[in-house]
MILO-71197 format. One line per field, with one value per residue: residue number from 0; residue in three letters; z, x, y of N, C-alpha, C in turn. Coordinates in Angstrom, 1 decimal. Layout:
# MILO-71197
num = c(NUM	...) $
residu = c(ALA	...) $
nZ = c(Z	...) $
nX = c(X	...) $
nY = c(Y	...) $
caZ = c(Z	...) $
caX = c(X	...) $
caY = c(Y	...) $
cZ = c(Z	...) $
cX = c(X	...) $
cY = c(Y	...) $
***
This chain:
# MILO-71197
num = c(0	1	2	3	4	5	6	7	8	9	10	11	12	13	14	15	16	17	18	19	20	21	22	23	24	25	26	27	28	29	30	31	32	33	34	35	36	37	38	39	40	41	42	43	44	45	46	47	48	49	50	51	52	53	54	55	56	57	58	59	60	61	62	63	64	65	66	67	68	69	70	71	72	73	74	75	76	77	78	79	80	81	82	83	84	85	86	87	88	89	90	91	92	93	94	95	96	97	98	99	100	101	102	103	104	105	106	107	108	109	110	111	112	113	114	115	116	117	118	119	120	121	122	123	124	125	126	127	128	129	130	131	132	133	134	135	136	137	138	139	140	141	142	143	144	145	146	147) $
residu = c(UNK	UNK	UNK	UNK	UNK	UNK	UNK	UNK	UNK	UNK	UNK	UNK	UNK	UNK	UNK	UNK	UNK	UNK	UNK	UNK	UNK	UNK	UNK	UNK	UNK	UNK	UNK	UNK	UNK	UNK	UNK	UNK	UNK	UNK	UNK	UNK	UNK	UNK	UNK	UNK	UNK	UNK	UNK	UNK	UNK	UNK	UNK	UNK	UNK	UNK	UNK	UNK	UNK	UNK	UNK	UNK	UNK	UNK	UNK	UNK	UNK	UNK	UNK	UNK	UNK	UNK	UNK	UNK	UNK	UNK	UNK	UNK	UNK	UNK	UNK	UNK	UNK	UNK	UNK	UNK	UNK	UNK	UNK	UNK	UNK	UNK	UNK	UNK	UNK	UNK	UNK	UNK	UNK	UNK	UNK	UNK	UNK	UNK	UNK	UNK	UNK	UNK	UNK	UNK	UNK	UNK	UNK	UNK	UNK	UNK	UNK	UNK	UNK	UNK	UNK	UNK	UNK	UNK	UNK	UNK	UNK	UNK	UNK	UNK	UNK	UNK	UNK	UNK	UNK	UNK	UNK	UNK	UNK	UNK	UNK	UNK	UNK	UNK	UNK	UNK	UNK	UNK	UNK	UNK	UNK	UNK	UNK	UNK) $
nZ = c(-25.2	-23.3	-22.2	-19.7	-18.6	-18.7	-16.8	-14.5	-14.2	-13.7	-11.4	-9.6	-9.6	-8.5	-5.8	-5.0	-5.0	-3.2	-0.9	-0.7	-0.1	2.3	3.8	3.7	5.1	7.5	8.0	9.4	9.2	6.5	5.2	6.1	4.8	2.3	2.2	1.9	3.6	4.8	4.9	4.1	5.1	4.5	5.7	4.9	6.8	9.2	10.5	9.4	9.4	9.8	9.3	9.8	10.5	11.0	13.5	14.1	12.2	12.9	15.4	14.4	12.8	14.8	16.2	14.7	14.2	13.3	10.4	10.0	7.7	4.7	1.5	-0.7	-3.8	-6.4	-8.9	-11.0	-12.2	-12.6	-13.8	-13.5	-14.6	-13.5	-13.6	-10.9	-9.7	-9.3	-9.8	-8.9	-9.4	-7.9	-8.2	-6.1	-4.7	-1.6	0.3	3.2	5.8	8.4	11.6	13.8	13.2	11.5	8.8	5.3	4.4	1.7	-0.1	-2.1	-3.0	-3.4	-4.1	-3.9	-4.9	-4.4	-5.5	-4.8	-5.4	-3.5	-2.3	-4.5	-4.9	-5.5	-3.6	-1.5	-1.0	-0.4	0.5	-0.1	1.1	0.1	0.9	-1.5	-1.9	-0.6	0.6	2.6	3.2	4.2	5.8	4.8	5.6	4.0	1.3	-0.2	-3.5	-4.2	-6.0	-7.7) $
nX = c(6.4	6.8	5.0	5.9	6.9	4.6	3.0	4.6	4.5	1.7	1.4	3.0	1.6	-0.8	-0.1	0.6	-1.9	-3.2	-1.8	-2.8	-5.5	-5.3	-4.4	-6.7	-8.6	-7.4	-6.0	-3.5	-2.0	-2.4	-1.2	1.4	2.0	2.6	5.1	8.6	10.7	12.8	12.9	12.7	11.1	10.3	8.9	8.1	7.0	5.8	8.1	10.8	10.2	11.6	11.1	11.6	10.7	8.1	6.8	7.5	6.1	3.4	3.2	3.5	1.2	-0.8	-0.4	-1.1	-3.5	-6.4	-8.3	-11.9	-12.8	-11.2	-9.8	-7.5	-6.2	-4.7	-3.1	-1.3	1.3	4.7	6.6	9.8	11.3	14.1	17.2	17.6	15.2	12.6	11.8	9.7	7.6	5.0	2.2	-0.3	-3.6	-4.8	-7.8	-8.9	-11.0	-11.4	-12.6	-12.2	-11.6	-13.7	-13.2	-12.1	-9.2	-7.0	-4.6	-1.8	0.3	3.6	5.1	8.2	9.6	11.3	11.2	11.1	11.2	9.6	9.0	7.4	5.9	5.7	7.2	7.5	10.6	11.9	10.5	9.7	7.6	6.1	4.7	3.3	1.6	-1.3	-4.6	-7.4	-11.0	-14.3	-16.1	-19.0	-22.1	-22.7	-25.0	-27.7	-29.0	-32.4	-35.1	-37.5) $
nY = c(-8.9	-12.0	-14.9	-15.7	-13.3	-11.6	-13.2	-12.7	-10.0	-9.6	-11.2	-9.6	-7.2	-8.1	-8.7	-6.2	-4.9	-6.5	-5.7	-3.1	-3.6	-4.9	-2.7	-1.1	-2.7	-3.2	-5.4	-6.9	-9.3	-10.1	-7.9	-8.4	-10.7	-9.9	-9.1	-9.9	-12.5	-11.3	-8.0	-4.4	-1.7	1.6	4.3	7.6	9.7	12.3	12.0	9.9	6.6	3.4	-0.1	-3.5	-6.0	-8.5	-8.2	-5.7	-4.3	-5.0	-3.5	-1.0	-0.7	-1.0	1.3	3.4	6.1	5.1	5.3	6.0	4.8	3.8	4.1	2.9	3.6	2.1	4.0	4.0	1.8	1.0	-1.6	-3.2	-5.9	-7.8	-9.7	-10.3	-10.1	-7.9	-4.4	-1.7	1.2	2.8	4.8	6.1	6.9	7.8	7.8	8.9	8.6	10.4	10.1	11.4	14.2	14.8	14.9	14.2	12.9	13.3	11.9	11.8	9.3	7.7	4.7	3.1	0.2	-3.0	-6.3	-9.7	-13.3	-15.7	-18.8	-19.4	-16.9	-13.4	-11.1	-8.2	-6.9	-4.6	-1.5	1.9	4.4	7.1	10.1	12.4	14.7	16.3	16.9	18.0	17.6	18.5	16.0	14.2	12.4	9.2	9.0	7.7	7.8	8.2	6.8	8.7) $
caZ = c(-23.9	-23.4	-21.2	-18.3	-18.1	-18.5	-15.7	-13.4	-14.0	-13.2	-9.9	-8.7	-9.3	-7.5	-4.5	-4.6	-4.7	-1.7	0.2	-0.4	0.5	3.7	4.4	3.9	6.0	8.7	8.2	9.5	8.8	5.1	4.8	6.4	3.8	1.0	2.3	2.0	5.0	5.1	4.2	4.8	4.8	5.0	5.7	5.1	7.3	9.8	10.6	8.7	10.1	9.1	10.0	9.1	11.0	11.2	14.9	14.0	11.3	13.7	16.3	13.7	12.4	16.0	16.6	13.8	14.3	12.2	9.9	10.1	6.5	3.8	0.2	-1.4	-5.1	-7.3	-10.1	-12.1	-11.7	-13.6	-13.2	-14.3	-14.3	-13.6	-13.3	-9.4	-9.2	-10.0	-9.2	-9.3	-8.8	-7.8	-7.8	-5.5	-4.0	-0.5	0.8	4.6	6.4	9.8	12.4	14.9	12.6	10.5	7.5	4.5	4.0	0.3	-0.2	-3.2	-2.7	-4.3	-3.4	-4.8	-4.3	-4.9	-5.3	-4.9	-5.5	-2.4	-2.1	-5.7	-4.8	-5.6	-2.3	-1.3	-0.2	0.0	0.0	0.3	1.2	0.1	0.5	-2.4	-1.9	0.2	1.1	3.3	2.9	5.2	5.6	4.9	5.8	2.7	1.0	-1.5	-4.2	-4.2	-7.2	-7.5) $
caX = c(6.4	6.5	4.1	6.5	7.0	3.3	2.6	5.3	3.9	0.3	1.6	3.5	0.5	-1.8	0.5	0.5	-3.3	-3.4	-1.3	-3.7	-6.6	-4.8	-4.3	-8.0	-9.3	-6.7	-5.6	-2.1	-1.4	-2.6	-0.2	2.8	2.2	3.1	6.6	9.6	11.0	13.7	12.5	13.0	9.9	10.6	7.7	8.4	5.8	6.3	9.4	10.9	10.1	12.1	10.9	12.2	10.2	6.6	6.5	7.6	5.1	2.2	3.3	3.3	-0.2	-1.5	0.0	-1.8	-4.8	-7.0	-9.3	-13.2	-13.0	-10.3	-9.6	-6.2	-6.4	-3.4	-3.5	-0.5	2.5	5.7	7.3	10.9	11.8	15.6	17.7	17.6	13.9	11.9	11.5	8.5	7.2	3.5	1.6	-1.6	-4.3	-5.4	-8.8	-8.9	-12.2	-11.0	-13.7	-11.8	-11.7	-14.9	-12.6	-11.5	-7.8	-6.9	-3.2	-1.1	1.5	4.7	5.8	9.3	9.7	12.1	10.5	11.8	10.3	9.8	7.9	6.5	5.2	6.3	6.9	8.1	11.8	12.2	9.5	9.7	6.3	6.5	3.5	3.8	0.6	-2.5	-5.7	-8.6	-12.2	-15.2	-16.8	-20.4	-22.6	-23.1	-26.4	-28.2	-30.0	-33.7	-35.9	-38.7) $
caY = c(-9.5	-13.3	-15.3	-15.6	-11.8	-11.2	-13.7	-12.1	-8.5	-9.9	-11.5	-8.5	-6.2	-8.7	-8.5	-4.7	-4.7	-7.3	-4.8	-2.0	-4.3	-5.1	-1.4	-0.7	-3.6	-3.3	-6.9	-6.9	-10.5	-10.1	-7.1	-9.0	-11.7	-9.1	-8.8	-11.0	-12.9	-10.2	-6.8	-3.1	-0.8	2.9	5.2	8.9	10.4	13.5	11.5	8.7	5.3	2.2	-1.3	-4.7	-7.4	-8.6	-7.7	-4.1	-3.9	-5.1	-2.5	0.3	-0.6	-0.9	2.7	4.5	6.5	4.4	6.1	5.3	4.1	4.2	3.4	3.1	3.2	2.2	4.6	3.4	1.1	0.7	-2.7	-3.6	-7.2	-7.9	-11.0	-10.5	-10.0	-6.8	-3.1	-1.0	2.5	2.8	5.9	5.8	7.9	7.2	8.5	8.4	9.3	10.5	10.3	12.5	15.6	14.9	15.2	13.2	13.3	12.7	11.9	11.2	8.4	7.0	3.5	2.6	-1.2	-4.0	-7.5	-11.0	-14.4	-16.5	-19.8	-19.3	-15.8	-12.3	-10.3	-6.9	-7.0	-3.2	-0.5	3.3	4.9	8.5	11.0	13.5	15.9	15.9	18.0	17.4	18.2	18.1	14.7	14.1	11.0	8.7	9.1	6.9	8.4	7.4	7.0	9.6) $
cZ = c(-24.0	-22.2	-19.8	-17.7	-17.8	-17.1	-14.4	-13.1	-13.3	-11.7	-9.1	-8.4	-8.4	-6.1	-4.1	-4.3	-3.4	-0.7	0.4	0.2	1.9	4.4	4.6	4.9	7.4	9.0	8.2	9.0	7.2	4.6	5.0	5.4	2.5	1.1	2.4	3.4	5.4	4.2	4.9	4.2	5.4	4.7	5.9	5.4	7.9	10.1	9.9	9.6	9.3	9.9	9.1	9.7	11.1	12.4	14.9	13.2	12.1	14.6	15.6	13.2	13.6	16.5	16.0	14.3	13.1	11.7	10.0	8.9	5.7	2.5	-0.3	-2.7	-5.9	-8.6	-11.2	-11.6	-13.0	-13.1	-14.2	-13.8	-14.5	-13.3	-11.7	-8.9	-10.1	-9.2	-9.7	-8.6	-9.0	-7.4	-7.3	-4.9	-2.8	0.1	2.3	5.3	7.9	10.7	13.5	14.4	11.8	9.2	6.7	4.1	2.7	0.2	-1.4	-2.7	-3.6	-3.5	-4.4	-4.1	-5.2	-4.6	-5.5	-4.9	-4.3	-2.3	-3.3	-5.8	-4.9	-4.4	-2.3	-0.4	0.4	-0.5	0.7	0.2	1.2	-0.2	-0.4	-2.3	-1.0	0.4	1.8	3.0	4.0	4.9	5.7	5.0	4.4	2.5	-0.2	-2.1	-4.3	-5.4	-6.9	-8.3) $
cX = c(6.0	5.4	4.6	6.6	5.6	2.8	3.2	4.7	2.5	0.5	2.0	2.4	-0.6	-1.4	0.3	-1.0	-3.7	-2.9	-2.2	-5.1	-6.4	-4.9	-5.7	-8.9	-8.7	-6.2	-4.1	-1.4	-1.4	-1.4	1.2	3.1	2.7	4.5	7.4	10.0	12.0	13.3	12.8	11.8	10.1	9.4	8.3	7.2	6.4	7.8	9.6	11.0	10.7	11.8	11.3	11.7	8.7	6.1	6.4	6.4	3.6	2.1	3.0	1.8	-1.1	-1.4	-0.8	-3.2	-5.6	-8.1	-10.8	-13.4	-11.8	-10.4	-8.3	-6.4	-5.1	-3.8	-2.6	0.8	3.4	6.5	8.6	11.4	13.3	16.0	17.6	16.3	13.0	12.0	10.3	8.3	5.7	3.1	0.0	-2.3	-5.0	-6.5	-9.0	-10.0	-11.8	-12.2	-13.5	-12.0	-12.8	-14.4	-12.2	-10.2	-7.6	-5.3	-2.7	0.1	2.3	5.1	7.0	9.7	10.8	11.4	11.4	10.8	10.7	8.8	6.8	5.8	6.1	6.0	7.8	9.4	12.2	11.0	9.8	8.3	6.5	5.1	4.1	2.8	-0.5	-3.3	-6.6	-9.8	-13.2	-15.9	-18.3	-20.9	-22.9	-24.6	-26.7	-29.4	-31.3	-34.5	-37.1	-39.8) $
cY = c(-11.0	-13.6	-15.2	-14.3	-11.4	-11.8	-13.1	-10.8	-8.7	-10.2	-10.4	-7.5	-6.8	-8.5	-7.1	-4.4	-5.5	-6.4	-3.7	-2.4	-4.4	-3.8	-0.8	-1.5	-3.7	-4.6	-6.9	-8.1	-10.6	-9.1	-7.7	-10.0	-11.2	-9.0	-10.0	-11.4	-11.9	-9.0	-5.5	-2.2	0.6	3.8	6.7	9.7	11.9	13.2	10.3	7.5	4.1	1.0	-2.5	-6.1	-7.3	-8.0	-6.2	-3.6	-4.0	-4.0	-1.1	0.4	-0.4	0.5	3.7	4.9	6.1	5.3	5.3	4.4	4.6	3.5	3.8	2.6	3.3	2.8	4.2	2.8	0.8	-0.4	-3.0	-4.9	-7.3	-9.3	-11.4	-10.6	-8.9	-5.6	-2.6	0.3	2.4	4.2	5.5	6.9	7.3	8.2	8.0	9.3	9.3	11.0	11.5	13.9	15.8	15.4	14.0	13.7	12.5	12.8	11.2	10.4	7.8	5.8	3.2	1.2	-2.0	-5.3	-8.7	-12.1	-15.2	-17.5	-19.7	-18.0	-14.5	-11.6	-9.1	-7.0	-5.6	-2.3	0.8	3.9	6.4	9.4	12.1	14.8	15.3	17.2	17.3	18.3	17.7	16.8	14.9	12.6	10.5	8.8	8.3	7.6	7.5	7.7	7.8	9.1) $
***
């Protein structure tokens, strides 16, 4: 792997991590900045939702029942660089603390992406968000161990 390829892979992964940070902080503008000017985002939820504009992405984020807290952890990522840009598959685990149900939803996710370079950055041109498995468990309050 040459230096240019290594730098491209690092930049793509950095944008993927920024996307997850935006999801966990509820920062719509940061998430929108991860996408290309023209994009397609398909979420395979109870029903498939496809969005392709920043305004539609903002409306989608505003419409979700927000967890009290969440953590999206990127577990592995395969990146293929192509002459046109790049493609990737990401496996991630999302931990969602749902105040309404007093449960933590744990979901395995797969993201299938196509990437393009715009204004010197790698951005998502196409993303398919696909839940693969999930379970929930009772939520408990965080406790800090104390020295005895």
